[in-house]
TIGUFI-550148 format. One record per residue (C-alpha): residue number from 1; chain; x, y, z. Coordinates in pm, whole numbers, plus 50000, padded with zeros to 5 digits. Last residue first. Layout:
REM TIGUFI-550148
(pt NUM; 'A'; (X; Y; Z))
...
***
This chain:
REM TIGUFI-550148
(pt 406; 'A'; (10773; 54574; 27504))
(pt 405; 'A'; (10561; 54492; 27807))
(pt 404; 'A'; (10268; 54293; 27670))
(pt 403; 'A'; (09932; 54389; 27813))
(pt 402; 'A'; (09674; 54149; 27958))
(pt 401; 'A'; (09335; 54303; 28033))
(pt 400; 'A'; (09173; 54126; 28323))
(pt 399; 'A'; (08852; 53945; 28418))
(pt 398; 'A'; (08795; 53741; 28731))
(pt 397; 'A'; (08543; 53489; 28862))
(pt 396; 'A'; (08522; 53243; 29151))
(pt 395; 'A'; (08688; 53441; 29427))
(pt 394; 'A'; (09003; 53648; 29429))
(pt 393; 'A'; (09245; 53557; 29153))
(pt 392; 'A'; (09620; 53607; 29117))
(pt 391; 'A'; (09736; 53505; 28766))
(pt 390; 'A'; (10046; 53303; 28685))
(pt 389; 'A'; (10137; 53296; 28316))
(pt 388; 'A'; (10188; 52997; 28089))
(pt 387; 'A'; (10378; 52898; 27774))
(pt 386; 'A'; (10677; 52747; 27954))
(pt 385; 'A'; (10721; 53072; 28144))
(pt 384; 'A'; (10555; 53399; 28042))
(pt 383; 'A'; (10696; 53676; 28253))
(pt 382; 'A'; (10539; 53872; 28536))
(pt 381; 'A'; (10343; 54171; 28651))
(pt 380; 'A'; (10035; 54197; 28870))
(pt 379; 'A'; (09731; 54415; 28935))
(pt 378; 'A'; (09898; 54690; 28733))
(pt 377; 'A'; (09864; 55040; 28872))
(pt 376; 'A'; (09595; 55274; 28751))
(pt 375; 'A'; (09504; 55401; 28405))
(pt 374; 'A'; (09273; 55111; 28322))
(pt 373; 'A'; (09111; 55089; 28662))
(pt 372; 'A'; (08781; 54930; 28563))
(pt 371; 'A'; (08955; 54688; 28325))
(pt 370; 'A'; (09190; 54581; 28608))
(pt 369; 'A'; (09524; 54542; 28435))
(pt 368; 'A'; (09759; 54243; 28426))
(pt 367; 'A'; (10105; 54332; 28297))
(pt 366; 'A'; (10332; 54122; 28076))
(pt 365; 'A'; (10692; 54025; 28011))
(pt 364; 'A'; (10795; 53788; 27734))
(pt 363; 'A'; (11016; 53494; 27836))
(pt 362; 'A'; (10826; 53230; 27637))
(pt 361; 'A'; (10608; 53398; 27378))
(pt 360; 'A'; (10285; 53566; 27475))
(pt 359; 'A'; (09979; 53564; 27246))
(pt 358; 'A'; (10076; 53217; 27120))
(pt 357; 'A'; (10075; 53109; 27396))
(pt 356; 'A'; (09923; 53231; 27722))
(pt 355; 'A'; (09801; 52916; 27896))
(pt 354; 'A'; (09681; 53030; 28238))
(pt 353; 'A'; (09803; 52907; 28577))
(pt 352; 'A'; (09568; 53024; 28850))
(pt 351; 'A'; (09659; 53170; 29188))
(pt 350; 'A'; (09449; 53207; 29503))
(pt 349; 'A'; (09241; 52901; 29415))
(pt 348; 'A'; (08864; 52940; 29426))
(pt 347; 'A'; (08818; 52578; 29309))
(pt 346; 'A'; (08582; 52683; 29029))
(pt 345; 'A'; (08798; 52976; 28919))
(pt 344; 'A'; (08623; 53091; 28604))
(pt 343; 'A'; (08886; 53315; 28445))
(pt 342; 'A'; (08845; 53561; 28158))
(pt 341; 'A'; (09147; 53731; 27999))
(pt 340; 'A'; (09126; 54012; 27744))
(pt 339; 'A'; (09427; 54058; 27517))
(pt 338; 'A'; (09662; 54341; 27421))
(pt 337; 'A'; (10004; 54380; 27256))
(pt 336; 'A'; (09886; 54283; 26905))
(pt 335; 'A'; (09639; 54570; 26909))
(pt 334; 'A'; (09361; 54573; 26648))
(pt 333; 'A'; (09255; 54208; 26665))
(pt 332; 'A'; (09287; 54193; 27044))
(pt 331; 'A'; (09377; 53849; 27177))
(pt 330; 'A'; (09105; 53669; 27378))
(pt 329; 'A'; (09246; 53446; 27652))
(pt 328; 'A'; (08996; 53205; 27807))
(pt 327; 'A'; (09038; 53039; 28145))
(pt 326; 'A'; (08837; 52755; 28298))
(pt 325; 'A'; (08944; 52631; 28638))
(pt 324; 'A'; (08957; 52311; 28845))
(pt 323; 'A'; (08653; 52097; 28922))
(pt 322; 'A'; (08313; 52165; 28770))
(pt 321; 'A'; (08059; 52361; 28975))
(pt 320; 'A'; (07744; 52226; 29135))
(pt 319; 'A'; (07439; 52446; 29102))
(pt 318; 'A'; (07364; 52714; 29359))
(pt 317; 'A'; (07320; 52990; 29105))
(pt 316; 'A'; (07280; 52849; 28757))
(pt 315; 'A'; (07557; 52696; 28552))
(pt 314; 'A'; (07505; 52714; 28174))
(pt 313; 'A'; (07778; 52600; 27936))
(pt 312; 'A'; (07674; 52650; 27574))
(pt 311; 'A'; (07823; 52414; 27315))
(pt 310; 'A'; (07523; 52410; 27085))
(pt 309; 'A'; (07212; 52603; 26985))
(pt 308; 'A'; (07101; 52666; 26629))
(pt 307; 'A'; (06743; 52787; 26656))
(pt 306; 'A'; (06487; 52826; 26380))
(pt 305; 'A'; (06127; 52934; 26451))
(pt 304; 'A'; (06227; 53138; 26756))
(pt 303; 'A'; (05977; 53199; 27037))
(pt 302; 'A'; (06213; 53270; 27329))
(pt 301; 'A'; (06572; 53164; 27393))
(pt 300; 'A'; (06637; 53194; 27769))
(pt 299; 'A'; (06986; 53119; 27899))
(pt 298; 'A'; (07030; 53145; 28276))
(pt 297; 'A'; (07259; 53309; 28529))
(pt 296; 'A'; (07508; 53236; 28805))
(pt 295; 'A'; (07754; 53125; 28535))
(pt 294; 'A'; (07689; 53167; 28163))
(pt 293; 'A'; (07950; 53043; 27915))
(pt 292; 'A'; (07861; 53082; 27548))
(pt 291; 'A'; (07966; 52826; 27288))
(pt 290; 'A'; (07679; 52880; 27046))
(pt 289; 'A'; (07356; 53074; 27007))
(pt 288; 'A'; (07244; 53098; 26644))
(pt 287; 'A'; (06913; 53271; 26579))
(pt 286; 'A'; (06628; 53257; 26331))
(pt 285; 'A'; (06277; 53392; 26278))
(pt 284; 'A'; (06109; 53532; 26587))
(pt 283; 'A'; (05751; 53490; 26711))
(pt 282; 'A'; (05479; 53681; 26898))
(pt 281; 'A'; (05741; 53942; 27000))
(pt 280; 'A'; (05774; 53965; 27379))
(pt 279; 'A'; (06150; 53928; 27430))
(pt 278; 'A'; (06390; 53713; 27230))
(pt 277; 'A'; (06741; 53600; 27324))
(pt 276; 'A'; (06784; 53643; 27701))
(pt 275; 'A'; (07120; 53595; 27866))
(pt 274; 'A'; (07138; 53619; 28246))
(pt 273; 'A'; (07432; 53791; 28417))
(pt 272; 'A'; (07601; 53696; 28746))
(pt 271; 'A'; (07898; 53595; 28528))
(pt 270; 'A'; (07885; 53597; 28149))
(pt 269; 'A'; (08135; 53496; 27882))
(pt 268; 'A'; (08034; 53528; 27516))
(pt 267; 'A'; (08145; 53269; 27264))
(pt 266; 'A'; (07882; 53331; 26995))
(pt 265; 'A'; (07551; 53516; 26973))
(pt 264; 'A'; (07420; 53533; 26616))
(pt 263; 'A'; (07080; 53695; 26548))
(pt 262; 'A'; (06969; 53713; 26183))
(pt 261; 'A'; (06599; 53757; 26254))
(pt 260; 'A'; (06379; 53941; 26502))
(pt 259; 'A'; (05999; 53964; 26534))
(pt 258; 'A'; (05890; 54312; 26656))
(pt 257; 'A'; (05825; 54360; 27029))
(pt 256; 'A'; (06185; 54327; 27138))
(pt 255; 'A'; (06490; 54104; 27139))
(pt 254; 'A'; (06858; 54079; 27227))
(pt 253; 'A'; (06909; 54100; 27602))
(pt 252; 'A'; (07207; 54054; 27838))
(pt 251; 'A'; (07117; 54126; 28202))
(pt 250; 'A'; (07311; 54392; 28394))
(pt 249; 'A'; (07497; 54358; 28718))
(pt 248; 'A'; (07831; 54192; 28790))
(pt 247; 'A'; (07966; 54053; 28465))
(pt 246; 'A'; (07959; 54072; 28088))
(pt 245; 'A'; (08258; 53959; 27879))
(pt 244; 'A'; (08221; 53975; 27501))
(pt 243; 'A'; (08355; 53713; 27262))
(pt 242; 'A'; (08077; 53750; 27006))
(pt 241; 'A'; (07766; 53949; 26918))
(pt 240; 'A'; (07681; 53937; 26547))
(pt 239; 'A'; (07349; 54113; 26500))
(pt 238; 'A'; (07107; 54120; 26209))
(pt 237; 'A'; (06769; 54232; 26340))
(pt 236; 'A'; (06618; 54430; 26629))
(pt 235; 'A'; (06381; 54662; 26443))
(pt 234; 'A'; (06151; 54909; 26620))
(pt 233; 'A'; (05773; 54950; 26583))
(pt 232; 'A'; (05683; 54649; 26801))
(pt 231; 'A'; (05894; 54807; 27076))
(pt 230; 'A'; (06273; 54796; 27088))
(pt 229; 'A'; (06571; 54610; 27229))
(pt 228; 'A'; (06936; 54527; 27179))
(pt 227; 'A'; (07027; 54596; 27543))
(pt 226; 'A'; (07362; 54432; 27613))
(pt 225; 'A'; (07496; 54517; 27961))
(pt 224; 'A'; (07153; 54606; 28091))
(pt 223; 'A'; (07026; 54840; 28361))
(pt 222; 'A'; (06758; 54750; 28616))
(pt 221; 'A'; (07003; 54699; 28901))
(pt 220; 'A'; (07266; 54972; 28897))
(pt 219; 'A'; (07636; 55005; 28810))
(pt 218; 'A'; (07655; 54787; 28502))
(pt 217; 'A'; (07947; 54582; 28367))
(pt 216; 'A'; (08078; 54535; 28015))
(pt 215; 'A'; (08403; 54409; 27861))
(pt 214; 'A'; (08403; 54414; 27480))
(pt 213; 'A'; (08553; 54154; 27245))
(pt 212; 'A'; (08282; 54193; 26982))
(pt 211; 'A'; (07971; 54385; 26888))
(pt 210; 'A'; (07899; 54359; 26515))
(pt 209; 'A'; (07592; 54532; 26371))
(pt 208; 'A'; (07494; 54379; 26040))
(pt 207; 'A'; (07339; 54558; 25743))
(pt 206; 'A'; (06986; 54692; 25753))
(pt 205; 'A'; (06742; 54680; 26046))
(pt 204; 'A'; (06912; 54755; 26377))
(pt 203; 'A'; (06849; 54871; 26733))
(pt 202; 'A'; (07100; 54933; 27011))
(pt 201; 'A'; (07156; 55021; 27375))
(pt 200; 'A'; (07507; 54929; 27493))
(pt 199; 'A'; (07627; 54967; 27854))
(pt 198; 'A'; (07281; 55066; 27967))
(pt 197; 'A'; (07113; 55367; 28129))
(pt 196; 'A'; (06848; 55345; 28402))
(pt 195; 'A'; (06835; 55195; 28751))
(pt 194; 'A'; (06498; 55146; 28915))
(pt 193; 'A'; (06169; 55322; 29005))
(pt 192; 'A'; (06301; 55610; 29220))
(pt 191; 'A'; (06568; 55659; 28960))
(pt 190; 'A'; (06934; 55565; 28974))
(pt 189; 'A'; (07169; 55664; 28695))
(pt 188; 'A'; (07364; 55499; 28415))
(pt 187; 'A'; (07729; 55416; 28345))
(pt 186; 'A'; (07969; 55242; 28581))
(pt 185; 'A'; (08135; 55030; 28308))
(pt 184; 'A'; (08217; 54997; 27939))
(pt 183; 'A'; (08553; 54865; 27818))
(pt 182; 'A'; (08559; 54855; 27437))
(pt 181; 'A'; (08740; 54583; 27243))
(pt 180; 'A'; (08527; 54616; 26931))
(pt 179; 'A'; (08209; 54794; 26827))
(pt 178; 'A'; (08180; 54727; 26454))
(pt 177; 'A'; (07937; 54926; 26242))
(pt 176; 'A'; (07744; 54794; 25941))
(pt 175; 'A'; (07492; 55079; 25907))
(pt 174; 'A'; (07418; 55339; 26178))
(pt 173; 'A'; (07070; 55469; 26094))
(pt 172; 'A'; (06911; 55202; 26312))
(pt 171; 'A'; (07077; 55318; 26632))
(pt 170; 'A'; (07392; 55248; 26830))
(pt 169; 'A'; (07376; 55407; 27176))
(pt 168; 'A'; (07694; 55343; 27375))
(pt 167; 'A'; (07768; 55399; 27745))
(pt 166; 'A'; (07460; 55566; 27889))
(pt 165; 'A'; (07432; 55831; 28161))
(pt 164; 'A'; (07811; 55850; 28150))
(pt 163; 'A'; (08038; 55734; 28432))
(pt 162; 'A'; (08250; 55512; 28207))
(pt 161; 'A'; (08350; 55456; 27847))
(pt 160; 'A'; (08697; 55324; 27759))
(pt 159; 'A'; (08730; 55281; 27383))
(pt 158; 'A'; (08925; 54990; 27238))
(pt 157; 'A'; (08784; 55027; 26886))
(pt 156; 'A'; (08475; 55193; 26744))
(pt 155; 'A'; (08466; 55103; 26376))
(pt 154; 'A'; (08262; 55272; 26102))
(pt 153; 'A'; (08114; 55093; 25803))
(pt 152; 'A'; (07845; 55360; 25756))
(pt 151; 'A'; (07771; 55630; 26011))
(pt 150; 'A'; (07433; 55792; 26072))
(pt 149; 'A'; (07312; 55776; 26431))
(pt 148; 'A'; (07593; 55660; 26657))
(pt 147; 'A'; (07597; 55784; 27015))
(pt 146; 'A'; (07909; 55741; 27229))
(pt 145; 'A'; (07879; 55846; 27594))
(pt 144; 'A'; (07776; 56166; 27771))
(pt 143; 'A'; (07427; 56252; 27895))
(pt 142; 'A'; (07516; 56572; 28078))
(pt 141; 'A'; (07408; 56603; 28445))
(pt 140; 'A'; (07070; 56759; 28527))
(pt 139; 'A'; (06854; 56455; 28598))
(pt 138; 'A'; (06556; 56645; 28739))
(pt 137; 'A'; (06366; 56638; 28411))
(pt 136; 'A'; (06371; 56259; 28402))
(pt 135; 'A'; (06431; 56104; 28059))
(pt 134; 'A'; (06413; 55724; 28090))
(pt 133; 'A'; (06149; 55706; 28361))
(pt 132; 'A'; (06123; 55763; 28733))
(pt 131; 'A'; (06223; 56088; 28904))
(pt 130; 'A'; (06572; 56112; 29054))
(pt 129; 'A'; (06736; 55891; 29314))
(pt 128; 'A'; (06951; 56076; 29571))
(pt 127; 'A'; (07291; 56245; 29564))
(pt 126; 'A'; (07269; 56290; 29190))
(pt 125; 'A'; (07570; 56145; 29003))
(pt 124; 'A'; (07874; 56368; 28984))
(pt 123; 'A'; (07963; 56588; 28685))
(pt 122; 'A'; (08283; 56456; 28525))
(pt 121; 'A'; (08120; 56270; 28236))
(pt 120; 'A'; (08327; 56003; 28060))
(pt 119; 'A'; (08483; 55899; 27731))
(pt 118; 'A'; (08841; 55768; 27714))
(pt 117; 'A'; (08979; 55733; 27362))
(pt 116; 'A'; (09172; 55435; 27225))
(pt 115; 'A'; (09009; 55409; 26885))
(pt 114; 'A'; (08776; 55577; 26641))
(pt 113; 'A'; (08789; 55428; 26290))
(pt 112; 'A'; (08586; 55620; 26032))
(pt 111; 'A'; (08473; 55433; 25722))
(pt 110; 'A'; (08170; 55656; 25665))
(pt 109; 'A'; (08028; 55971; 25823))
(pt 108; 'A'; (07770; 56145; 25604))
(pt 107; 'A'; (07575; 56134; 25834))
(pt 106; 'A'; (07624; 56168; 26210))
(pt 105; 'A'; (07835; 56012; 26483))
(pt 104; 'A'; (07781; 56179; 26821))
(pt 103; 'A'; (08071; 56178; 27067))
(pt 102; 'A'; (08080; 56231; 27441))
(pt 101; 'A'; (08113; 56449; 27747))
(pt 100; 'A'; (08451; 56479; 27911))
(pt 99; 'A'; (08645; 56328; 27620))
(pt 98; 'A'; (08985; 56228; 27758))
(pt 97; 'A'; (09295; 56190; 27539))
(pt 96; 'A'; (09580; 56018; 27718))
(pt 95; 'A'; (09917; 56044; 27541))
(pt 94; 'A'; (10179; 55787; 27440))
(pt 93; 'A'; (10128; 55841; 27068))
(pt 92; 'A'; (09861; 56101; 27001))
(pt 91; 'A'; (09517; 55970; 27087))
(pt 90; 'A'; (09300; 55831; 26808))
(pt 89; 'A'; (09077; 55926; 26515))
(pt 88; 'A'; (09149; 55732; 26195))
(pt 87; 'A'; (08994; 55800; 25853))
(pt 86; 'A'; (08953; 55487; 25646))
(pt 85; 'A'; (09150; 55434; 25326))
(pt 84; 'A'; (09063; 55117; 25139))
(pt 83; 'A'; (08703; 55107; 25263))
(pt 82; 'A'; (08675; 55482; 25214))
(pt 81; 'A'; (08685; 55783; 25444))
(pt 80; 'A'; (08406; 56024; 25526))
(pt 79; 'A'; (08393; 56260; 25825))
(pt 78; 'A'; (08100; 56413; 26013))
(pt 77; 'A'; (08166; 56348; 26383))
(pt 76; 'A'; (07969; 56561; 26629))
(pt 75; 'A'; (08113; 56644; 26971))
(pt 74; 'A'; (07859; 56572; 27245))
(pt 73; 'A'; (07875; 56802; 27551))
(pt 72; 'A'; (07651; 57073; 27407))
(pt 71; 'A'; (07609; 57261; 27739))
(pt 70; 'A'; (07901; 57253; 27788))
(pt 69; 'A'; (08226; 57154; 27625))
(pt 68; 'A'; (08511; 56943; 27755))
(pt 67; 'A'; (08815; 56787; 27591))
(pt 66; 'A'; (09061; 56678; 27859))
(pt 65; 'A'; (09432; 56636; 27797))
(pt 64; 'A'; (09673; 56459; 27566))
(pt 63; 'A'; (09674; 56551; 27199))
(pt 62; 'A'; (09408; 56403; 26976))
(pt 61; 'A'; (09559; 56265; 26657))
(pt 60; 'A'; (09350; 56290; 26342))
(pt 59; 'A'; (09466; 56039; 26082))
(pt 58; 'A'; (09415; 56072; 25707))
(pt 57; 'A'; (09329; 55783; 25474))
(pt 56; 'A'; (09029; 55957; 25319))
(pt 55; 'A'; (09064; 56334; 25347))
(pt 54; 'A'; (09048; 56588; 25629))
(pt 53; 'A'; (09037; 56950; 25512))
(pt 52; 'A'; (08871; 57103; 25817))
(pt 51; 'A'; (08505; 57173; 25894))
(pt 50; 'A'; (08406; 56808; 25885))
(pt 49; 'A'; (08287; 56790; 26246))
(pt 48; 'A'; (08579; 56596; 26384))
(pt 47; 'A'; (08846; 56863; 26336))
(pt 46; 'A'; (08606; 57155; 26382))
(pt 45; 'A'; (08487; 57029; 26721))
(pt 44; 'A'; (08829; 56906; 26838))
(pt 43; 'A'; (09006; 57241; 26811))
(pt 42; 'A'; (09291; 57242; 26562))
(pt 41; 'A'; (09651; 57207; 26666))
(pt 40; 'A'; (09947; 57447; 26649))
(pt 39; 'A'; (10260; 57261; 26759))
(pt 38; 'A'; (10118; 56922; 26667))
(pt 37; 'A'; (09994; 57061; 26338))
(pt 36; 'A'; (09634; 57141; 26252))
(pt 35; 'A'; (09703; 57470; 26069))
(pt 34; 'A'; (09526; 57683; 26333))
(pt 33; 'A'; (09205; 57871; 26243))
(pt 32; 'A'; (08980; 57613; 26411))
(pt 31; 'A'; (09165; 57668; 26738))
(pt 30; 'A'; (09330; 57421; 26976))
(pt 29; 'A'; (09319; 57441; 27354))
(pt 28; 'A'; (09213; 57081; 27417))
(pt 27; 'A'; (09419; 56974; 27115))
(pt 26; 'A'; (09365; 56855; 26759))
(pt 25; 'A'; (09640; 56720; 26536))
(pt 24; 'A'; (09652; 56615; 26174))
(pt 23; 'A'; (09844; 56344; 25992))
(pt 22; 'A'; (09808; 56336; 25616))
(pt 21; 'A'; (09775; 56048; 25373))
(pt 20; 'A'; (09996; 56079; 25065))
(pt 19; 'A'; (10230; 55789; 25146))
(pt 18; 'A'; (10154; 55617; 24818))
(pt 17; 'A'; (09984; 55326; 24993))
(pt 16; 'A'; (09779; 55574; 25197))
(pt 15; 'A'; (09669; 55759; 24884))
(pt 14; 'A'; (09556; 55430; 24726))
(pt 13; 'A'; (09737; 55273; 24433))
(pt 12; 'A'; (09550; 55260; 24102))
(pt 11; 'A'; (09718; 55564; 23942))
(pt 10; 'A'; (10073; 55487; 24053))
(pt 9; 'A'; (10034; 55123; 23964))
(pt 8; 'A'; (09949; 55224; 23608))
(pt 7; 'A'; (10258; 55445; 23586))
(pt 6; 'A'; (10478; 55164; 23713))
(pt 5; 'A'; (10327; 54927; 23460))
(pt 4; 'A'; (10379; 55181; 23178))
(pt 3; 'A'; (10743; 55224; 23280))
(pt 2; 'A'; (10793; 54850; 23287))
(pt 1; 'A'; (10675; 54834; 22928))
***
């Protein structure tokens, strides 16, 4: 009897559970004819584009270095995992994989988890503003960024996206994605009319788009941190947007010309950023806007039939501040050694004591990183004492990434 049970378990267990999943390698100088080992890696285009034998549950490790291709700077992803055995794309352990250009997720991609990559464009911004509009002919630099068109149940985790023309574009054909823990900054370009290019530009109809735990800041006025927007022909429905940090420039918008429904905006932290839920549609159906903190900005919920609104803290420019500080530590669901830290320093103290348990245990060492200088030196180092850490702060607002030192 036990033998039959063991045999049954063998057939129902997933490839990953049975240790059958493979590990592949791609490198900046790899070739499609290589075997995909660390010593002899594939090229990135064939590895991600479905031209190699990558199966559900497999991992593609990108070796350290810069992956650059011109003029087609976007590497297409056409891989299919399963819910039980997603395909993982991530840097090789301890290495820095840099995509100088971007990624384009296309059908039939499904259950692909992309994590820990740096995406940027090395060509400099124009020396002077270019022609107005969203697609100026005199903007010659590559677009760059992450663009999702046809994936299903894919996850985009802890990516660092900067100096692209747009950070992330997540369109209607992308079903049930999760954008999580990404740091998105200094994207866009300056036109003679205004700034263009957003941190996240997105539309949605079917399934739910989840955008969570990201840190976003814009380079130019006129660009948006969250830009879930479209005309009366586009859908802006079914969003869960939670625990994101938006600061500096860039309004936060979910809404367009077509009536929206299924909008949930929870526990986001904004500074110098206004949140707008609803745009110019004649009406909208339902939204839930709870427990957001907006400082030096406003909350505008427009033309919704059903609104659940509670626990939001809104402090406009010039309004009186509370006493003391407000700090929020947001542990990373996919990396137990990482958390995002937001501090509202009402008293403008030089140092703030932050409760760090249970993310940090007493005596554990940590580093504070500037999210816009991820690969630079730590802002500060220390140890957790009596459940708290000491954080240096300049001014009224600060955001850091807290890393455990193991």
